[in-house]
Phi, psi and omega in degrees: 000318180301319181294321180295316179295322179297319178295319179296318178300317180296320179298316183286334174292319179287331182228079188284343184249142176297127183284356181257342181215342179094351177288177180297129179284137181234344184223165173255114185258145178257126179221118001294155182300147183297334181292350178282352188239157182300139180060017179060031178251108182271175180288155179283151173071027176237053178250145186222148178285136182214147169283164182294327182294314179293321182298320184277331189297332188255003187301319181290320177296320178298325178296317179296312182296317179300321178301313182289328175297315186287320183279346180265358184279124181271002181270112184301325183297338183269355184277132173226113185301319181297319178300311184294321179296319178296316180294320179299315179296319180296316180294318179299322183279319189263328181219063185301332180291346180263001180282138185289155171279111185283350183227068178293162179289166180300319180295320178296321177296316179300316181297317181292319179296320180294319180296324180276354180072027181262126178254137178287142176283153178306131178093347179280134178269145179301325181300327185275353181292130183281069183239133175237161180264122181270124180299150180299332182295340180297328182303323181292325177291320178296318180294320178297314178301317181292325177296323177292319176302316181300315181294317181293316182290326176297318178294317180294323183283317189246344186076008181250167183247133177296141179231181181292346177282346179271153171243151182228155177220139179210146176222162174215152179202160175283146182297339180279356180283101187298319183294317179292321180298323181295326178293315181297318180294324179295332180273356187307319180297343183279341185286118183270339180229128181233132181233139174242129181302133180220160177211128181302138176061027179213134175280097184281346177065212184257028188295333184213132174222127182235134178232135183230138175239119178273140179279180179294331176261147185296338183258024178233131178201163175223165186201161166227143177231112184252125176260096178046230179261022188260260187245143178241133175250142173217155182179193181195172179209155178176178175260120187292132173270328178214105185298335179295334180276354183231047185295335181267000179270157182232150176300140180292137174239140179303149182298324181294345177286349177082188183298000000 
């Protein structure tokens, strides 16, 4: 225990301010949260200083997002039944309104398959398609999660903390969404920093890929965060030069302020 506390003290000495609000850092936070990964083992070197309020404020949203990341992953190696069962139980208990409709109507299934660009193979029945209806309330949890990603990645990239003078923008989509994927691929040459999640002595696989593009000014950047074959988040942050050009962007709010 003494060694662990000593390491934490050293971490907080090097990073004295919460990267999500600027208050005094009290904890070491993992971003993305470890529950997003198989066996709750996250990538190395993705720890951030956080106050207790910011660390605790997003825990339920992270649970919801982790559930959808894990059940949307088409990579068999990343599936852990025990992980999914725990997340399913947690979402049902803590955020029941965010639990998916497991039995959408035939028309809803057709619409979702068409939006994702998925075609049924000959002989496949619509009933057998593994499609569920995601409640609209899930979007607020995804946006909250993405806001935290923006703050953490901005800190990692620049060593600075987002404040209310900054504006942020974020989107998320399933990896099977062909139209969104084509946009991300078109932007690929712009990413100046690329990270692949790794862990010593462990085959971490393709669970995490992060790309960052720094702007001409030090306080402007954009990013994508891809979770295997599951969900991709993208967004950006900066200080607006002309607010009319950023009408869809929003002022940054500290994580402890909640959704």
